[in-house]
C-alpha positions in Angstrom: 137.7 127.6 36.4 137.2 126.2 39.9 137.8 122.5 40.7 134.1 122.1 41.3 133.3 123.4 38.0 135.7 121.2 36.3 134.4 118.1 38.1 130.7 118.9 37.2 131.9 119.7 33.5 133.7 116.4 33.2 130.6 114.4 34.4 128.5 116.3 31.7 131.3 115.4 28.9 131.2 111.8 30.1 127.5 111.6 29.5 126.2 111.9 33.2 122.8 113.5 33.4 121.7 113.4 37.0 123.6 113.5 40.3 121.5 112.3 43.4 122.7 114.2 46.5 122.1 115.2 50.3 125.1 117.6 50.4 126.7 119.4 53.2 128.9 122.5 54.0 131.9 120.9 52.5 130.3 120.2 49.2 128.8 124.0 48.7 131.0 124.5 45.7 129.9 121.4 44.1 126.2 122.4 44.7 126.8 125.8 43.2 128.4 123.9 40.1 125.6 121.6 39.9 123.0 124.2 39.9 124.8 126.3 37.2 125.2 123.3 35.0 123.1 123.0 31.8 124.0 119.3 31.3 123.9 117.8 34.6 120.9 117.9 36.9 121.1 117.7 40.7 118.4 115.6 42.5 117.8 116.6 46.0 117.4 113.8 48.4 116.8 114.2 52.3 118.8 111.2 53.5 122.0 109.6 52.0 120.5 106.0 51.7 118.1 107.4 49.2 121.0 109.0 47.2 122.9 105.6 46.9 119.9 103.6 46.3 118.7 106.0 43.5 121.9 106.0 42.0 122.0 102.4 42.0 118.6 102.2 40.3 119.7 104.8 37.8 122.8 103.0 37.0 121.3 99.6 36.3 119.2 101.1 33.6 121.1 104.0 32.3 124.8 103.7 32.2 126.6 105.1 35.4 124.6 106.3 38.5 126.3 109.2 40.5 125.8 110.1 44.1 127.2 113.2 46.0 127.5 112.7 49.8 128.8 114.7 53.0 132.0 113.6 54.4 132.5 110.1 56.2 129.3 110.3 58.3 127.3 110.9 55.1 128.9 108.0 53.2 128.3 105.8 56.2 124.6 106.6 56.3 124.4 105.7 52.7 126.9 102.6 52.8 124.2 99.8 52.8 123.0 100.6 49.4 126.4 100.9 48.3 126.8 97.4 49.2 123.8 96.6 47.2 125.1 98.3 44.2 128.3 96.5 44.4 126.5 93.0 44.6 124.2 94.1 41.6 127.3 95.0 39.4 126.1 98.6 39.0 128.5 101.0 37.7 128.3 103.9 40.0 130.5 107.0 41.2 130.0 107.9 44.9 131.6 111.4 45.3 132.3 112.4 48.9 133.2 115.7 49.9 136.2 115.9 52.4 137.8 118.6 54.6 140.8 120.4 53.5 144.0 119.0 55.0 144.6 121.8 57.5 141.2 121.0 59.0 141.8 117.3 59.0 145.0 117.8 60.7 143.1 119.3 63.6 140.8 116.4 64.0 137.6 118.4 63.7 134.3 116.9 64.9 133.3 115.4 61.5 136.7 114.0 60.7 136.9 110.3 59.6 139.1 108.2 57.6 137.0 108.4 54.5 139.1 106.1 52.4 139.1 103.4 55.0 135.3 103.7 55.4 134.5 103.6 51.6 137.1 100.7 50.8 135.0 97.6 51.7 131.8 99.0 49.8 133.5 100.3 46.6 135.4 98.5 43.9 137.9 101.2 44.1 138.6 104.5 46.0 140.3 107.4 44.4 141.2 110.9 45.8 141.4 114.3 43.7 144.6 115.7 45.4 145.2 118.3 42.7 143.1 120.6 40.7 144.8 119.8 37.5 144.0 116.2 37.9 140.0 116.7 38.5 139.2 115.7 34.9 141.7 112.7 34.8 140.6 111.3 38.3 136.9 111.5 37.3 137.4 110.1 33.9 139.4 107.3 35.3 136.8 106.6 38.1 133.9 106.6 35.5 135.9 104.0 33.3 136.8 102.0 36.3 133.0 101.8 37.4 132.2 100.5 34.0 135.1 98.1 33.8 134.6 96.6 37.1 131.0 96.8 37.1 130.5 98.5 40.7 130.6 101.6 42.7 133.9 103.6 42.7 134.4 106.1 45.6 135.8 109.5 44.7 137.2 111.7 47.6 136.9 115.5 46.7 138.6 117.7 49.2 136.9 121.0 49.8 140.1 123.0 49.0 140.7 121.4 45.7 137.0 122.0 44.8 137.3 125.7 45.7 140.7 126.5 44.2 140.8 128.4 40.9 142.6 126.5 38.1 143.3 127.5 34.6 142.2 125.8 31.3 145.5 123.7 31.7 143.5 121.6 33.9 141.8 120.4 30.8 144.9 118.8 29.8 144.1 115.6 31.5 141.3 114.6 29.3 138.7 112.2 30.1 139.6 110.6 26.8 142.7 109.2 28.7 140.2 107.4 31.2 140.9 103.7 31.9 144.7 103.9 30.9 146.1 103.8 34.3 146.1 101.2 37.0 144.6 103.4 39.9 141.4 101.2 40.0 143.0 97.7 40.1 141.4 95.6 42.7 142.9 92.5 44.1 139.7 90.4 44.4 139.4 87.5 42.1 135.8 88.7 41.2 137.1 92.0 40.0 140.1 90.5 38.1 137.4 88.1 36.2 135.4 91.1 35.3 138.3 93.0 34.0 139.8 90.1 31.9 136.5 88.7 30.7 137.0 88.7 27.0 133.9 87.4 25.4 135.6 86.7 22.0 137.8 84.2 23.9 135.1 82.5 25.8 135.5 78.6 25.6 132.2 77.1 24.8 131.8 73.8 26.6 131.5 70.6 24.8 128.6 68.1 25.3 131.1 65.7 27.0 131.9 68.4 29.7 128.2 68.9 30.3 127.2 65.3 30.8 123.6 64.3 30.7 122.0 66.6 33.3 123.5 69.9 33.2 122.3 73.2 34.9 122.8 76.6 33.3 122.7 79.4 35.6 122.4 82.8 34.2 123.2 86.1 35.7 121.7 89.6 35.2 123.9 90.4 32.0 122.4 87.3 30.4 118.9 88.4 31.1 118.0 90.6 28.3 115.3 89.4 26.0 117.8 88.3 23.4 120.0 86.6 26.1 117.0 84.8 27.6 115.8 83.5 24.0 119.3 82.0 23.1 119.7 80.6 26.8 116.2 78.8 26.5 117.1 77.5 23.0 120.5 76.1 24.1 119.0 74.5 27.5 116.2 72.9 25.4 118.6 71.5 22.8 120.9 70.2 25.4 118.2 69.0 27.7 119.6 71.2 30.4 117.8 72.9 33.4 118.1 76.7 33.2 117.8 79.1 36.3 118.3 82.8 37.0 120.0 84.1 40.1 117.9 84.4 43.2 117.5 88.2 42.9 118.6 89.4 39.5 119.8 93.0 39.3 118.0 93.4 35.9 116.0 91.4 33.5 113.5 91.6 30.8 110.2 89.9 31.5 106.8 89.7 30.3 104.6 87.3 27.8 106.8 88.1 24.8 110.1 86.9 26.6 111.0 83.5 27.8 110.4 83.0 31.4 112.9 81.1 33.5 112.7 80.2 37.2 114.9 81.8 39.8 116.8 79.8 42.3 115.1 79.7 45.7 116.3 82.2 48.4 116.1 79.4 51.1 119.2 77.0 50.9 117.2 73.7 51.4 114.9 74.6 48.7 117.7 75.6 46.4 119.7 72.5 47.1 116.7 70.4 46.3 116.0 72.1 43.0 119.6 71.8 41.9 120.0 68.3 43.2 123.1 66.7 41.8 123.8 67.8 38.2 126.3 66.4 35.9 127.8 69.9 35.5 126.8 73.7 36.2 127.7 76.4 33.6 127.8 79.8 35.0 126.7 82.5 32.2 127.7 85.7 34.0 126.6 84.5 37.3 128.6 83.7 40.5 128.5 80.5 42.5 125.2 80.6 44.5 125.8 80.6 48.2 123.4 80.4 51.3 123.0 83.9 52.6 123.8 83.1 56.0 126.1 80.6 57.7 124.5 77.0 58.5 126.4 75.1 61.2 128.1 72.2 59.8 127.1 72.6 56.2 128.8 74.2 53.3 127.6 77.6 52.3 127.6 76.3 48.7 124.3 75.2 47.2 126.1 73.0 44.5 127.5 69.7 45.4 131.2 69.9 46.0 132.0 67.2 43.3 129.9 68.8 40.7 132.1 70.2 37.8 131.8 73.8 37.6 132.3 75.7 34.0 132.4 79.3 33.6 131.2 80.5 30.2 131.5 84.2 31.2 132.4 86.3 34.4 129.7 88.4 35.9 129.3 91.9 34.5 130.2 90.8 30.9 127.4 91.2 28.2 126.9 87.4 27.0 124.5 87.8 24.1 127.3 87.4 21.6 128.7 84.1 23.5 125.2 82.6 23.6 124.5 83.3 19.9 127.8 81.7 19.2 127.1 78.8 21.4 123.5 78.3 19.8 125.2 78.6 16.4 127.5 75.8 17.2 124.8 73.8 18.3 122.7 74.4 15.2 119.8 75.6 17.4 120.0 79.6 16.9 117.2 79.6 14.2 115.1 82.8 14.6 115.1 82.8 18.3 115.3 86.5 18.8 112.4 87.3 16.6 109.4 88.4 18.3 111.1 90.0 21.5 109.7 93.5 20.6 107.7 95.5 23.3 104.1 94.3 23.3 101.7 97.1 22.3 98.9 95.6 24.4 97.9 92.8 26.2 94.5 91.9 27.7 94.3 92.2 31.3 93.8 88.6 32.7 90.5 87.9 34.4 90.1 88.2 38.1 91.0 84.8 39.6 89.8 85.4 43.2 86.8 86.8 44.8 86.5 90.4 45.3 85.6 90.1 49.0 88.5 87.6 49.8 91.1 89.1 52.1 94.6 89.7 50.6 97.4 87.0 51.2 100.8 86.7 49.4 99.3 84.8 46.3 96.4 87.1 45.6 98.5 90.4 46.3 101.0 88.8 43.7 98.2 88.3 41.1 96.7 91.8 41.5 100.3 93.4 41.4 101.0 91.6 38.3 97.7 92.2 36.6 98.4 95.9 36.9 101.8 96.0 35.0 101.6 97.8 31.7 103.8 97.6 28.6 107.0 99.5 29.2 107.0 99.5 32.9 109.8 99.1 35.2 109.2 96.7 38.2 111.1 97.0 41.3 110.9 93.9 43.6 111.8 94.3 47.3 108.8 92.4 48.6 111.0 90.0 50.3 108.8 86.8 51.5 105.7 88.6 49.8 107.0 88.8 46.3 107.4 85.3 44.9 104.1 84.9 43.6 104.1 88.5 42.0 107.4 87.2 40.1 105.5 84.1 39.0 102.4 85.9 37.6 104.2 88.7 36.0 105.7 86.2 33.5 102.3 86.8 31.9 102.3 90.4 32.1 103.3 93.0 29.1 106.9 93.4 28.3 108.7 95.2 31.3 112.0 95.4 33.1 112.5 94.0 36.5 114.9 95.1 39.2 115.6 92.6 42.0 117.6 92.8 45.1 120.9 90.8 44.9 122.7 92.5 47.8 120.4 91.6 50.4 120.5 95.1 52.4 117.1 95.6 53.3 115.1 98.7 52.4 116.3 99.5 48.9 113.2 99.4 47.1 111.8 102.8 47.3 115.2 104.5 46.5 115.7 102.0 43.5 112.3 103.0 42.2 113.2 106.6 42.4 116.4 106.2 40.5 114.7 104.1 37.8 111.9 106.5 37.3 114.5 109.4 37.0 116.5 107.3 34.5 113.4 106.4 32.3 110.6 108.6 33.3 108.5 105.4 32.5 106.1 104.2 34.9 107.5 102.4 37.8 105.7 100.0 40.0 107.4 98.7 43.4 106.6 96.0 45.6 108.0 96.8 48.9 107.7 94.8 52.2 106.6 96.8 55.0 109.7 96.5 57.3 112.0 97.4 54.3 109.8 100.5 53.7 110.9 102.1 56.9 114.4 102.1 56.2 114.5 105.0 53.6 110.9 106.4 53.2 112.3 110.0 52.3 112.5 108.6 48.9 108.8 109.4 48.8 109.4 113.1 49.2 111.8 113.4 46.1 109.1 111.3 44.1 106.6 113.9 45.1 109.0 116.9 44.5 109.6 115.8 40.9 106.3 114.4 40.2 107.5 111.0 39.3 105.0 108.3 37.8 106.0 105.8 40.7 103.2 103.5 42.3 104.3 101.7 45.5 102.6 98.8 46.9 103.5 97.9 50.5 103.1 94.1 51.4 102.0 94.7 55.1 102.3 91.6 57.5 103.0 93.9 60.5 106.3 92.0 61.1 109.7 90.5 59.9 108.3 87.5 58.4 111.6 86.5 57.0 113.0 86.1 60.5 110.0 84.0 61.6 110.6 81.7 58.5 114.2 81.4 59.2 113.6 80.4 62.9 111.2 77.8 61.9 113.5 76.3 59.3 116.3 76.1 61.8 113.9 74.6 64.5 114.3 77.6 67.0 111.1 77.3 69.1 109.2 79.2 70.3 109.2 81.5 67.3 110.0 84.9 68.6 107.0 87.2 68.7 108.3 90.3 70.4 111.3 90.8 68.3 109.7 89.8 64.9 106.5 91.9 64.9 105.7 95.6 64.9 102.0 95.7 65.3 101.8 97.5 68.5 101.3 100.3 67.3 100.7 99.5 63.6 102.5 101.7 61.4 100.5 104.1 59.4 102.0 104.1 56.1 99.4 106.3 54.5 100.0 109.0 56.9 103.7 108.7 56.4 103.2 109.1 52.8 101.1 111.9 53.2 103.8 113.6 55.3 106.1 113.3 52.3 103.5 114.6 49.7 102.3 111.3 48.4 98.8 110.2 48.4 98.1 106.7 50.0 95.4 104.2 50.2 94.5 101.1 52.2 93.4 97.8 50.6 92.4 94.9 52.6 90.5 92.8 50.0 91.3 91.7 46.5 88.6 93.9 45.1 89.9 97.0 46.9 93.5 96.5 45.7 92.4 95.7 42.2 90.1 98.8 42.1 93.0 101.1 43.6 95.6 99.9 41.0 93.2 100.1 38.2 92.2 103.7 39.1 95.8 104.9 39.3 96.6 102.9 36.1 97.3 106.3 34.1 98.7 108.5 37.1 101.6 110.6 36.2 102.5 111.2 39.9 103.4 109.0 42.9 101.1 107.1 45.0 101.3 104.3 47.7 99.0 101.5 48.6 99.3 99.5 51.9 98.2 95.9 51.0 97.2 94.4 54.6 97.9 90.6 54.3 96.5 87.7 56.3 98.9 85.0 57.0 
């Protein structure tokens, strides 16, 4: 058995079903093994960002996502969305082919220090240096990705993948995964994730919380059950309850408690949080301004506010919240009625059909098109706040946000979510972000995936314009924040990748298009032209 065969077989034994890949010559043995596998399906993409973003979307929903890339340059191409996966807490393997040692010693044109490149983006990096250790390294990496809730880099040298090894290579069984210390990481965040024992979580007392506490919940607390308990606890304590700015994954809909997100803009977030008596982090991290502000702390919470950590990020907190609710005597039957809604009447159209689309009207029409069981991907940036607000009234669905902030991941996330679930996926994507990895459309068309993409088109980087206004930078740049000359033809771009596209300028046009595509089982794209 070759090293590549052992690697692919081990992935299958661990339950991996799909590998997203843009391979190269160094990975040809792995390509052959993947195509011969009866348990692991390779998904071909045409750009590395698509591979890493899709593995992120897959992993958020379906366990562990896997991407296979080509050498250091291939990883570098996909690194931005590995960053997003790390910030989203997505268990993920990023397998990178590497030259054999003899070729590395020659400093060939594609040589790089792969481990050094991967290090800042992954929670751990491992190298398969011996065919007899293929199974144990892959098993350890898989367990490490689950334990640390993040992407683990695996370097797979070509000579190891090509070499023949006997069945003795199976001695290092995946059952031994997680027993070593090869995935230890020195960061405080990862230590917290590793040591987060929910059974030992200390429930805060009323005295610790004071009279105006804030409960901040992260993605692992945003299941329907977690939301039900958190809402009951907050109501019982008189606490304010918020979700993270861009949750990685949450359940939403008219059968699920709706809680507001913290605003993206720091001043808005600080005004909302105010000066609480205490802040309890429930699977969440300290909220910070995305960018530095001169002479201001990056923290959005006052320095003197007590901080209480109920559970670290990446730990499922349903049991902790249940115990807390029971201690307070408010658990009741709070998790009843959280099943998926079978049907919900479509809300009546609130705007005139001939009205031009703006952010608010787009959000309403997008939310109106959500059906029971859908997966909704939100990378609309400044154009998606109203869609989030209105979709609280939609049927039960899963929501994928964008906590990492590396622009452009929406299309790839939608691809990965669709492969993971084969459910309908509806993605709201900003026009600037849609230009980062549009190659995802090709793979959607190739696989015939039921993904509907709505592009919020304002012909520019509105976020930069808003940031400049907020910081008093005048005049606001026009040359470097708009790309309307020429206007990008997203419909033609979609057609080039095999996806049908539509233009919508009015409320009636967008509503009719989304209604007509309601039961479609292949991808489509709609460009929603917005007026300021």
